[in-house]
LOLUM-955467 format. One line per 2 residues: number of its first residue (from 1); their letters; for each residue z, x, y of N, C-alpha, C. Coordinates in Angstrom, 1 decimal, decimal comma. Layout:
NUM> A> Z X Y Z X Y Z X Y ~ ...
***
This chain:
1> MS> 20,7 6,9 37,8 21,4 6,2 36,7 22,6 7,0 36,3 ~ 23,7 6,4 35,9 25,0 7,0 35,7 25,1 7,7 34,3
3> DA> 24,6 7,0 33,3 24,7 7,5 31,9 23,5 8,4 31,6 ~ 23,7 9,7 31,7 22,5 10,6 31,4 22,5 11,0 30,0
5> GV> 23,4 10,6 29,2 23,4 10,9 27,8 23,8 12,3 27,4 ~ 24,4 13,0 28,4 24,8 14,4 28,1 26,3 14,4 28,3
7> AG> 27,0 15,0 27,4 28,5 15,1 27,5 29,0 16,5 27,6 ~ 30,2 16,6 28,0 30,8 17,9 28,1 31,5 18,2 26,7
9> PS> 32,2 19,4 26,7 32,7 19,8 25,4 33,8 18,8 24,8 ~ 34,5 18,0 25,7 35,5 17,2 25,1 35,0 15,9 24,6
11> AT> 33,7 15,5 24,8 33,2 14,3 24,3 33,0 14,3 22,8 ~ 33,1 13,1 22,2 33,0 13,0 20,8 31,6 12,4 20,4
13> RV> 31,1 11,5 21,2 29,8 10,9 20,9 28,9 10,9 22,1 ~ 27,6 11,2 21,9 26,6 11,2 22,9 25,5 10,4 22,5
15> RA> 25,0 9,5 23,4 23,9 8,7 23,1 22,6 9,3 23,5 ~ 21,6 9,3 22,6 20,3 9,8 22,9 19,3 8,8 22,4
17> VL> 18,2 8,7 23,1 17,1 7,8 22,7 16,0 8,5 22,1 ~ 15,5 7,9 21,0 14,3 8,5 20,4 13,1 7,6 20,9
19> AT> 12,1 8,3 21,5 11,0 7,6 22,1 10,0 7,1 21,1 ~ 10,3 6,1 20,3 9,4 5,6 19,3 9,7 4,1 19,1
21> HN> 8,7 3,3 18,7 9,0 2,0 18,2 8,8 1,9 16,7 ~ 8,6 3,1 16,1 8,4 3,2 14,6 9,8 3,3 13,9
23> KH> 10,2 2,2 13,3 11,5 2,2 12,6 11,6 3,2 11,5 ~ 10,5 3,5 10,8 10,6 4,5 9,8 10,9 5,9 10,4
25> KL> 10,3 6,2 11,5 10,6 7,5 12,1 12,0 7,5 12,7 ~ 12,5 6,4 13,2 13,8 6,4 13,7 14,8 6,6 12,6
27> EE> 14,6 6,0 11,5 15,5 6,2 10,3 15,5 7,7 9,9 ~ 14,3 8,3 9,8 14,1 9,6 9,4 14,8 10,6 10,3
29> FA> 14,6 10,4 11,6 15,3 11,2 12,6 16,8 11,1 12,6 ~ 17,3 9,9 12,4 18,7 9,7 12,4 19,3 10,4 11,2
31> AI> 18,7 10,4 10,1 19,2 11,1 8,9 19,2 12,6 9,1 ~ 18,2 13,1 9,8 18,1 14,6 10,0 19,2 15,0 11,0
33> IA> 19,3 14,2 12,1 20,3 14,5 13,1 21,7 14,5 12,6 ~ 22,0 13,5 11,7 23,3 13,3 11,1 23,8 14,6 10,4
35> EH> 22,8 15,3 9,8 23,1 16,6 9,1 23,5 17,7 10,0 ~ 23,1 17,7 11,3 23,2 18,8 12,1 24,2 18,5 13,3
37> LQ> 24,1 17,4 13,9 24,9 17,0 15,1 25,4 15,6 15,0 ~ 26,6 15,6 14,4 27,2 14,2 14,1 27,7 13,6 15,4
39> QV> 27,8 14,3 16,5 28,3 13,7 17,7 27,1 13,0 18,5 ~ 25,9 13,1 18,0 24,8 12,4 18,6 24,5 11,1 18,0
41> EL> 24,5 10,0 18,8 24,2 8,7 18,3 22,8 8,4 18,8 ~ 21,9 8,3 17,9 20,5 8,0 18,2 20,2 6,5 18,4
43> VE> 19,7 6,1 19,5 19,5 4,7 19,7 18,0 4,4 19,8 ~ 17,7 3,2 19,6 16,3 2,7 19,5 15,7 2,6 20,9
45> YD> 14,5 2,9 21,1 13,8 2,8 22,4 13,2 1,4 22,5 ~ 13,5 0,7 23,6 12,9 -0,6 23,8 12,0 -0,7 25,1
47> GP> 11,6 0,5 25,6 10,8 0,5 26,8 9,3 0,5 26,5 ~ 8,5 0,6 27,5 7,0 0,7 27,4 6,5 2,0 26,8
49> EP> 5,4 1,9 26,1 4,8 3,2 25,6 3,8 3,8 26,6 ~ 4,0 5,0 26,9 3,1 5,7 27,8 1,7 6,0 27,1
51> VE> 0,7 6,2 27,9 -0,6 6,7 27,4 -0,4 8,1 26,9 ~ -0,7 8,3 25,6 -0,6 9,7 25,0 -2,0 10,4 25,2
53> DG> -2,2 11,0 26,3 -3,5 11,6 26,6 -3,4 13,1 26,6 ~ -2,4 13,7 26,0 -2,3 15,1 25,8 -3,3 15,6 24,7
55> IT> -3,6 16,9 24,8 -4,5 17,4 23,8 -3,8 18,3 22,8 ~ -2,5 18,3 22,9 -1,7 19,0 21,8 -0,5 18,1 21,5
57> FA> 0,1 18,4 20,3 1,3 17,7 19,9 2,4 17,8 20,9 ~ 2,6 19,0 21,4 3,7 19,3 22,4 3,5 18,5 23,7
59> EN> 2,2 18,4 24,2 2,0 17,6 25,4 2,3 16,2 25,2 ~ 1,9 15,6 24,1 2,1 14,2 23,8 3,6 13,9 23,6
61> AL> 4,3 14,8 22,9 5,8 14,6 22,8 6,5 14,6 24,1 ~ 6,1 15,5 25,0 6,7 15,5 26,3 6,4 14,3 27,1
63> IK> 5,2 13,8 27,0 4,8 12,5 27,7 5,8 11,4 27,3 ~ 6,0 11,3 26,0 6,9 10,2 25,5 8,3 10,4 25,9
65> AR> 8,8 11,7 25,8 10,2 11,9 26,1 10,5 11,7 27,6 ~ 9,6 12,1 28,4 9,8 11,9 29,9 9,8 10,4 30,2
67> AA> 9,0 9,6 29,6 8,9 8,2 29,8 10,2 7,6 29,4 ~ 10,7 8,0 28,2 12,0 7,4 27,7 13,2 7,8 28,5
69> AA> 13,2 9,0 28,9 14,3 9,5 29,8 14,4 8,7 31,1 ~ 13,2 8,5 31,7 13,1 7,8 33,0 13,5 6,4 32,8
71> HT> 13,1 5,8 31,7 13,3 4,3 31,5 14,8 4,0 31,2 ~ 15,4 4,9 30,4 16,8 4,6 29,9 17,9 5,4 30,6
73> GL> 17,5 6,5 31,2 18,6 7,4 31,8 19,3 8,2 30,8 ~ 18,9 8,1 29,5 19,5 8,9 28,5 18,8 10,2 28,2
75> LA> 19,5 11,1 27,5 18,9 12,2 26,9 17,8 11,7 26,0 ~ 16,6 12,2 26,1 15,5 11,6 25,3 14,9 12,7 24,4
77> LA> 14,6 12,2 23,1 13,9 13,0 22,2 12,6 12,3 21,8 ~ 11,6 13,0 21,6 10,3 12,4 21,2 9,6 13,4 20,3
79> DD> 8,8 12,9 19,4 8,0 13,8 18,6 6,6 13,3 18,6 ~ 5,7 14,2 18,4 4,3 13,9 18,1 3,9 14,7 16,9
81> SG> 3,4 14,0 15,9 3,1 14,7 14,7 1,9 14,2 14,1 ~ 1,3 14,9 13,1 0,1 14,5 12,5 -0,2 15,5 11,4
83> IC> -1,3 15,1 10,7 -1,7 16,0 9,6 -3,0 16,7 10,0 ~ -3,1 18,0 9,6 -4,2 18,9 10,0 -4,8 19,4 8,7
85> VD> -6,1 19,0 8,5 -6,8 19,3 7,3 -7,7 20,5 7,5 ~ -7,6 21,5 6,6 -8,3 22,8 6,8 -9,8 22,5 6,9
87> VL> -10,4 21,8 5,9 -11,9 21,7 5,9 -12,4 20,8 7,1 ~ -11,5 20,1 7,8 -11,9 19,3 8,9 -11,6 20,0 10,2
89> GG> -11,3 21,3 10,1 -11,0 22,1 11,3 -9,7 21,7 12,0 ~ -8,8 21,2 11,3 -7,5 20,8 11,9 -7,4 19,3 12,2
91> AP> -8,5 18,6 12,0 -8,4 17,1 12,2 -7,7 16,5 11,0 ~ -7,2 15,3 11,2 -7,1 14,4 12,4 -6,3 15,0 13,5
93> GV> -5,3 15,8 13,2 -4,5 16,4 14,3 -3,8 15,4 15,2 ~ -4,0 15,5 16,5 -3,4 14,6 17,4 -3,9 13,2 17,3
95> FS> -5,0 13,0 16,6 -5,6 11,6 16,4 -5,1 11,0 15,1 ~ -4,1 11,6 14,4 -3,7 11,1 13,1 -3,3 9,7 13,1
97> AR> -2,6 9,2 14,1 -2,1 7,8 14,1 -3,2 6,8 14,4 ~ -4,4 7,3 14,8 -5,5 6,3 15,1 -6,8 6,8 14,5
99> WS> -6,7 7,5 13,4 -7,9 8,1 12,8 -8,9 7,1 12,4 ~ -8,5 5,9 12,0 -9,4 4,9 11,6 -9,9 4,0 12,7
101> GR> -9,3 4,2 13,9 -9,8 3,5 15,1 -8,7 2,5 15,7 ~ -7,6 2,3 14,9 -6,6 1,4 15,4 -5,3 2,1 15,3
103> HG> -4,5 2,2 16,4 -3,3 3,0 16,4 -2,3 2,4 15,4 ~ -1,7 3,2 14,6 -0,6 2,8 13,7 -1,1 2,1 12,4
105> DD> -2,4 2,1 12,1 -2,9 1,5 10,9 -2,8 2,6 9,7 ~ -1,6 2,7 9,2 -1,3 3,8 8,2 -2,3 3,7 7,0
107> AG> -2,5 2,4 6,5 -3,3 2,3 5,3 -4,8 2,6 5,6 ~ -5,2 2,2 6,8 -6,6 2,4 7,1 -6,9 3,9 7,4
109> NL> -5,9 4,6 8,1 -6,0 6,0 8,3 -6,1 6,8 7,1 ~ -5,2 6,5 6,1 -5,2 7,3 4,9 -6,4 7,0 4,1
111> EL> -6,9 5,8 4,0 -8,1 5,4 3,2 -9,3 6,2 3,8 ~ -9,4 6,2 5,1 -10,6 6,9 5,7 -10,5 8,4 5,4
113> LL> -9,3 9,0 5,6 -9,2 10,4 5,4 -9,6 10,8 3,9 ~ -9,1 10,0 3,0 -9,3 10,3 1,6 -10,8 10,1 1,2
115> AQ> -11,4 9,1 1,9 -12,9 8,9 1,6 -13,7 10,1 2,2 ~ -13,3 10,6 3,3 -14,0 11,7 3,9 -13,9 13,0 3,1
117> LA> -12,8 13,1 2,3 -12,6 14,3 1,5 -12,9 14,0 0,0 ~ -13,6 12,9 -0,3 -13,8 12,6 -1,7 -14,6 13,6 -2,5
119> DV> -15,5 14,3 -1,8 -16,3 15,3 -2,5 -15,8 16,8 -2,4 ~ -14,6 16,9 -1,7 -14,1 18,2 -1,5 -13,3 18,7 -2,7
121> PD> -13,6 19,8 -3,3 -12,9 20,3 -4,5 -11,4 20,6 -4,2 ~ -10,6 20,5 -5,2 -9,2 20,7 -5,1 -8,8 22,0 -4,3
123> RH> -9,5 23,1 -4,6 -9,2 24,3 -4,0 -9,3 24,4 -2,5 ~ -10,1 23,4 -2,0 -10,3 23,3 -0,5 -9,6 22,2 0,2
125> RG> -8,6 21,6 -0,5 -7,9 20,4 0,1 -6,6 20,8 0,8 ~ -6,5 22,0 1,2 -5,3 22,4 2,0 -5,1 21,7 3,3
127> AH> -3,9 21,4 3,6 -3,5 20,7 4,8 -2,1 21,1 5,2 ~ -1,7 20,7 6,4 -0,3 20,9 6,8 0,0 19,8 7,8
129> YT> 1,2 19,4 7,7 1,8 18,5 8,8 2,3 19,4 9,9 ~ 2,1 18,9 11,1 2,7 19,6 12,3 3,5 18,5 13,1
131> CA> 4,7 19,0 13,5 5,5 18,1 14,3 6,0 18,9 15,6 ~ 5,8 18,3 16,7 6,3 18,9 18,0 7,4 17,9 18,4
133> IA> 8,6 18,5 18,8 9,7 17,7 19,3 9,9 18,1 20,7 ~ 10,0 17,1 21,6 10,4 17,4 23,0 11,7 16,8 23,3
135> LV> 12,5 17,5 24,1 13,8 17,1 24,5 13,8 17,1 26,1 ~ 14,1 16,0 26,7 14,1 15,9 28,1 15,5 15,3 28,6
137> RP> 16,1 16,1 29,4 17,4 15,7 30,1 17,0 15,0 31,4 ~ 17,5 13,8 31,6 17,1 13,1 32,9 17,6 13,9 34,1
139> GA> 16,7 13,9 35,1 17,1 14,6 36,4 17,5 13,6 37,4 ~ 17,5 14,0 38,6 17,9 13,0 39,7 16,8 12,1 40,1
141> DG> 17,1 10,9 40,5 16,1 10,0 41,1 15,0 9,7 40,1 ~ 15,4 9,6 38,8 14,4 9,3 37,8 13,4 10,4 37,4
143> EP> 13,6 11,6 38,0 12,7 12,7 37,7 13,1 13,4 36,4 ~ 12,2 14,0 35,7 12,6 14,8 34,5 13,5 15,9 34,9
145> GE> 14,5 16,2 34,1 15,3 17,4 34,3 14,9 18,5 33,4 ~ 15,8 19,0 32,6 15,5 20,1 31,7 14,7 19,7 30,6
147> ER> 13,7 20,5 30,2 12,8 20,1 29,1 12,7 21,3 28,1 ~ 12,6 20,9 26,8 12,3 21,9 25,8 11,3 21,3 24,8
149> TV> 10,5 22,1 24,2 9,7 21,7 23,1 9,7 22,7 22,0 ~ 9,6 22,3 20,7 9,6 23,1 19,6 8,6 22,5 18,6
151> EG> 8,2 23,3 17,6 7,3 22,8 16,6 7,7 23,3 15,2 ~ 7,3 22,5 14,2 7,5 22,8 12,8 6,3 22,4 12,0
153> EW> 6,1 23,1 10,9 4,9 22,9 10,1 5,4 22,7 8,6 ~ 4,6 21,9 7,9 4,9 21,7 6,4 3,6 21,9 5,7
155> DG> 3,5 22,9 4,9 2,2 23,2 4,2 2,1 22,4 2,9 ~ 0,8 22,2 2,6 0,6 21,5 1,3 -0,9 21,3 1,0
157> VL> -1,2 20,3 0,2 -2,6 20,0 -0,1 -2,6 18,4 -0,2 ~ -3,8 17,9 -0,2 -4,0 16,5 -0,2 -4,4 16,0 -1,6
159> AR> -3,7 15,1 -2,1 -4,1 14,5 -3,4 -5,3 13,6 -3,3 ~ -5,9 13,2 -4,4 -7,1 12,4 -4,4 -6,8 10,9 -4,2
161> AP> -5,6 10,5 -4,5 -5,2 9,1 -4,4 -3,8 9,0 -4,0 ~ -3,4 8,0 -3,3 -2,0 7,9 -2,8 -1,0 7,6 -3,9
163> RG> 0,2 8,1 -3,8 1,2 7,9 -4,8 2,6 7,9 -4,1 ~ 3,4 6,9 -4,5 4,8 6,9 -4,0 5,0 5,9 -2,9
165> AN> 6,2 5,5 -2,7 6,5 4,4 -1,7 7,7 4,8 -0,8 ~ 8,1 6,1 -0,8 9,2 6,5 0,1 8,8 7,1 1,4
167> GF> 7,5 7,1 1,7 7,1 7,7 3,0 6,3 6,7 3,8 ~ 5,7 7,3 4,8 4,7 6,5 5,6 3,6 7,4 6,2
169> GY> 2,7 6,9 6,9 1,6 7,7 7,3 0,8 8,2 6,2 ~ 0,6 9,6 6,2 -0,2 10,2 5,2 0,7 10,7 4,0
171> DP> 2,0 10,4 4,0 2,9 10,9 3,0 2,4 10,6 1,6 ~ 1,8 9,5 1,3 1,4 9,2 -0,1 0,4 10,1 -0,7
173> AF> -0,3 10,8 0,2 -1,4 11,7 -0,3 -1,0 13,2 0,0 ~ 0,1 13,5 0,6 0,4 14,9 1,0 1,4 15,5 -0,1
175> VP> 0,9 16,5 -0,7 1,7 17,2 -1,8 2,2 18,5 -1,2 ~ 3,5 18,6 -0,9 4,0 19,9 -0,3 3,8 21,1 -1,2
177> AG> 3,6 22,2 -0,6 3,5 23,5 -1,3 4,6 23,6 -2,3 ~ 4,3 24,0 -3,5 5,4 24,2 -4,5 5,8 22,9 -5,2
179> SR> 5,3 21,8 -4,9 5,7 20,5 -5,5 4,5 19,9 -6,2 ~ 4,8 19,0 -7,2 3,8 18,2 -7,8 3,9 16,8 -7,3
181> LT> 4,9 16,5 -6,6 5,1 15,1 -6,0 4,6 15,0 -4,6 ~ 4,1 13,9 -4,3 3,7 13,6 -2,9 5,0 13,5 -2,0
183> AA> 4,8 13,6 -0,7 5,9 13,4 0,2 6,5 12,0 0,0 ~ 5,7 11,0 -0,3 6,2 9,6 -0,5 6,9 9,4 -1,9
185> EL> 6,8 10,4 -2,8 7,5 10,4 -4,0 8,8 11,1 -4,0 ~ 9,0 11,9 -3,0 10,3 12,7 -2,9 11,4 11,7 -2,5
187> EP> 12,6 12,1 -2,9 13,8 11,4 -2,5 13,9 11,6 -1,0 ~ 14,4 10,6 -0,2 14,5 10,8 1,2 15,3 12,0 1,7
189> AV> 16,4 12,3 1,0 17,2 13,5 1,3 16,4 14,8 1,1 ~ 15,6 14,8 0,1 14,8 16,0 -0,2 13,7 16,2 0,9
191> KN> 13,0 15,0 1,2 12,0 15,1 2,2 12,6 15,5 3,6 ~ 13,7 14,9 3,9 14,3 15,2 5,2 14,8 16,6 5,4
193> AQ> 15,0 17,3 4,2 15,4 18,7 4,3 14,2 19,7 4,4 ~ 13,0 19,2 4,0 11,8 20,0 3,9 10,8 19,7 5,0
195> SH> 10,8 18,5 5,5 9,6 18,0 6,3 9,4 18,8 7,6 ~ 8,2 18,6 8,2 7,8 19,2 9,4 8,8 18,7 10,5
197> RA> 9,3 17,5 10,5 10,3 17,0 11,5 11,6 17,8 11,3 ~ 12,0 18,0 10,0 13,3 18,7 9,8 13,1 20,1 10,3
199> RA> 12,0 20,8 10,1 11,8 22,1 10,5 11,8 22,2 12,0 ~ 11,2 21,3 12,7 11,1 21,3 14,1 12,5 21,0 14,7
201> FR> 13,2 20,0 14,1 14,5 19,7 14,6 15,5 20,8 14,4 ~ 15,4 21,5 13,3 16,3 22,7 13,2 16,1 23,7 14,3
203> AM> 14,9 23,8 14,7 14,6 24,7 15,9 15,1 24,2 17,2 ~ 15,3 22,8 17,3 15,7 22,2 18,5 17,3 22,2 18,6
205> VP> 18,0 22,3 17,4 19,4 22,2 17,4 20,1 23,1 18,4 ~ 19,8 24,4 18,6 20,4 25,2 19,6 20,3 24,6 21,0
207> AL> 19,2 24,1 21,4 19,0 23,5 22,7 19,9 22,3 22,9 ~ 20,0 21,4 21,9 20,8 20,3 21,9 22,3 20,7 22,0
209> QQ> 22,7 21,7 21,2 24,1 22,1 21,3 24,4 22,7 22,6 ~ 23,5 23,4 23,2 23,8 23,9 24,6 23,9 22,8 25,6
211> LL> 23,1 21,8 25,5 23,2 20,7 26,4 24,5 19,9 26,2 ~ 25,0 19,8 25,0 26,2 19,1 24,6 27,4 19,9 24,8
213> GG> 27,3 21,2 25,2 28,4 22,0 25,5 29,0 22,6 24,2 ~ 28,2 22,5 23,1 28,8 23,0 21,8 28,4 24,4 21,5
***
């Protein structure tokens, strides 16, 4: 494929695909990228979803990024993220998106998690979001080329009831450390500066700059 999504130093815009069909996630990533790398144009992924059978966030992110790079021929970014609850030994973890049994059922996942923690006292409701971001540069003949992975974490606690409408997933119940507001009550700009995705992406920026010749 001719358009690999990677440009030299003289290029002004580079197209990259985000391996997700989640429009909320695409909007969040686009806002984060715009703060750091304005020459990157993030495009929506319209290809098939691979089976995410990794046992870590990084493995699942790589699975998705490799599939998107192979399908589009573009530089591909993918994330795998979830919430890890202390008293549940780190669960839901990689199963966050399907904790209630159906993938992508945000309301069902959150309802089940809060029900499981109903009797847990406030002092033991610690949790953190984890995000792994994978970057895959397409190689020859549809094979993966250069690959990078990074991770970011966002510490906090779980509220007893959901609040706010600015987030998705477990955001309405996640209260970041040092805040009284849930992630879903934060203004998008504030959330995008603090979140696990923002932290992971900041760690990925040097790799992207190197690939872009910057």
